[in-house]
MARSEFI-280109 format. One line per 10 residues: their letters; for each residue x, y, z of N, C-alpha, C, O, CB. Coordinates in pm, whole numbers, plus 50000, padded with zeros to 5 digits. Glycine has a CB too. Layout:
N
A> X,Y,Z,X,Y,Z,X,Y,Z,X,Y,Z,X,Y,Z ~ ... $
//
This chain:
60
MSFSRGPKEP> 49765,50234,73136,49768,50377,73119,49881,50413,73023,49993,50363,73038,49784,50449,73256 ~ 49854,50498,72927,49959,50538,72834,49974,50690,72833,49878,50764,72857,49930,50487,72691 ~ 50094,50733,72807,50124,50876,72802,50162,50912,72660,50248,50847,72600,50237,50913,72902 ~ 50101,51014,72607,50130,51057,72472,50247,51156,72473,50248,51250,72553,50006,51120,72406 ~ 50343,51135,72387,50454,51229,72374,50437,51314,72250,50531,51382,72207,50587,51155,72369 ~ 50319,51312,72191,50291,51388,72070,50282,51536,72101,50301,51577,72215,50162,51339,72004 ~ 50252,51616,72000,50243,51762,72019,50133,51796,72119,50025,51737,72119,50215,51832,71886 ~ 50162,51891,72203,50067,51937,72303,50008,52069,72258,50066,52140,72176,50134,51951,72442 ~ 49890,52100,72312,49829,52229,72281,49917,52339,72336,49963,52329,72450,49685,52238,72339 ~ 49941,52444,72259,50022,52554,72311,49946,52627,72422,49825,52646,72413,50060,52653,72198 $
VPEVETSVWS> 50019,52668,72525,49960,52743,72634,49963,52890,72595,50069,52943,72562,50035,52719,72770 ~ 49847,52958,72596,49846,53100,72558,49929,53183,72655,49923,53163,72776,49703,53153,72553 ~ 50006,53277,72601,50086,53366,72685,50025,53505,72680,49979,53550,72575,50234,53369,72638 ~ 50026,53574,72795,49966,53707,72804,50061,53801,72878,50144,53757,72958,49830,53701,72876 ~ 50047,53931,72850,50123,54030,72926,50067,54034,73067,49946,54049,73087,50116,54172,72858 ~ 50155,54021,73166,50113,54011,73305,50199,54101,73392,50321,54105,73375,50121,53865,73355 ~ 50138,54174,73484,50213,54256,73578,50277,54166,73682,50211,54082,73743,50121,54362,73646 ~ 50407,54185,73702,50481,54104,73799,50570,54193,73885,50599,54308,73850,50566,53996,73726 ~ 50612,54140,73998,50716,54200,74081,50843,54125,74047,50844,54002,74046,50681,54192,74236 ~ 50952,54197,74020,51079,54137,73984,51187,54186,74081,51191,54304,74114,51117,54170,73838 $
CTKEDCQGWM> 51273,54096,74126,51379,54131,74220,51476,54231,74155,51511,54217,74038,51455,54004,74266 ~ 51518,54331,74230,51611,54432,74179,51757,54391,74197,51846,54456,74141,51586,54564,74249 ~ 51784,54286,74273,51923,54241,74293,51972,54174,74164,51907,54084,74112,51933,54142,74414 ~ 52086,54218,74115,52135,54177,73984,52150,54026,73966,52117,53974,73860,52267,54241,73959 ~ 52198,53955,74068,52223,53812,74051,52109,53724,74102,52127,53604,74119,52350,53775,74123 ~ 51991,53783,74126,51876,53706,74172,51771,53700,74061,51745,53800,73995,51815,53767,74301 ~ 51712,53585,74042,51611,53565,73937,51468,53568,73994,51374,53532,73923,51636,53431,73866 ~ 51452,53611,74120,51321,53607,74185,51217,53698,74120,51247,53811,74083,51335,53643,74328 ~ 51096,53647,74108,50984,53727,74059,50855,53659,74102,50856,53541,74136,50988,53746,73903 ~ 50745,53734,74101,50614,53677,74131,50506,53758,74059,50523,53877,74033,50587,53676,74284 $
RESFSFEDEP> 50397,53692,74027,50285,53762,73966,50231,53863,74067,50218,53833,74186,50172,53663,73921 ~ 50199,53984,74018,50148,54088,74107,50022,54040,74178,50002,54071,74295,50119,54218,74027 ~ 49937,53965,74109,49812,53918,74169,49835,53813,74278,49742,53783,74353,49723,53860,74061 ~ 49956,53757,74290,49986,53659,74394,50053,53721,74516,50085,53650,74611,50074,53550,74338 ~ 50073,53852,74515,50138,53921,74626,50033,53972,74723,49930,54025,74682,50226,54037,74575 ~ 50060,53956,74852,49968,54005,74955,50010,54142,75007,49938,54202,75087,49960,53905,75070 ~ 50125,54192,74963,50177,54319,75011,50177,54423,74899,50183,54387,74781,50319,54302,75067 ~ 50170,54552,74936,50176,54659,74837,50313,54667,74772,50323,54695,74652,50141,54792,74902 ~ 50418,54644,74849,50556,54643,74798,50629,54525,74861,50694,54540,74965,50629,54779,74830 ~ 50619,54408,74799,50679,54287,74859,50831,54285,74852,50892,54355,74772,50624,54165,74791 $
SCPLCQSEMA> 50889,54203,74938,51033,54173,74933,51050,54045,74852,50957,53964,74844,51096,54158,75077 ~ 51166,54028,74794,51193,53907,74717,51184,53784,74808,51247,53781,74914,51334,53915,74650 ~ 51107,53682,74769,51095,53562,74852,51225,53480,74857,51241,53395,74945,50982,53475,74801 ~ 51317,53504,74763,51442,53428,74760,51554,53496,74838,51628,53428,74910,51485,53408,74618 ~ 51567,53630,74825,51682,53697,74888,51642,53816,74976,51728,53881,75034,51777,53745,74781 ~ 51512,53845,74986,51458,53955,75066,51497,54094,75018,51484,54191,75093,51502,53938,75207 ~ 51546,54107,74894,51578,54238,74837,51451,54309,74794,51343,54250,74793,51675,54224,74718 ~ 51465,54437,74758,51353,54516,74708,51310,54462,74572,51391,54407,74497,51391,54666,74698 ~ 51181,54478,74541,51129,54434,74412,51069,54552,74338,51027,54650,74400,51024,54321,74430 ~ 51064,54544,74205,51009,54649,74121,50905,54589,74028,50917,54474,73986,51120,54721,74041 $
KEVRVIPELK> 50802,54669,73995,50698,54621,73903,50750,54622,73761,50826,54710,73721,50570,54708,73914 ~ 50709,54522,73685,50738,54517,73541,50631,54431,73476,50550,54368,73544,50881,54460,73513 ~ 50630,54428,73344,50534,54347,73269,50613,54241,73195,50712,54270,73128,50449,54434,73169 ~ 50567,54116,73206,50630,54003,73135,50524,53930,73055,50406,53931,73090,50701,53906,73235 ~ 50566,53866,72949,50477,53780,72873,50501,53639,72925,50606,53579,72902,50502,53790,72715 ~ 50401,53586,72996,50413,53455,73059,50286,53375,73035,50184,53431,72995,50441,53470,73211 ~ 50291,53243,73060,50172,53160,73038,50053,53206,73121,50066,53244,73237,50204,53014,73071 ~ 49937,53203,73057,49814,53246,73122,49769,53140,73223,49777,53020,73196,49704,53272,73017 ~ 49721,53186,73338,49662,53096,73437,49512,53098,73420,49452,53203,73397,49703,53135,73582 ~ 49451,52982,73432,49304,52977,73416,49238,52944,73546,49116,52935,73553,49263,52875,73311 $
//
């Protein structure tokens, strides 16, 4: 079995709605479509989260 280290196909990035932690020193975020709650808490620190749009890799 061999592994190629050559150039890989670029992953398309799209604007995606996400929940982002409002606590200044926390980097927590999640895709809005992966949340089961209307207003989720941060999974890392349990702080309040706010909606925002990020350009992130597309999931297929």
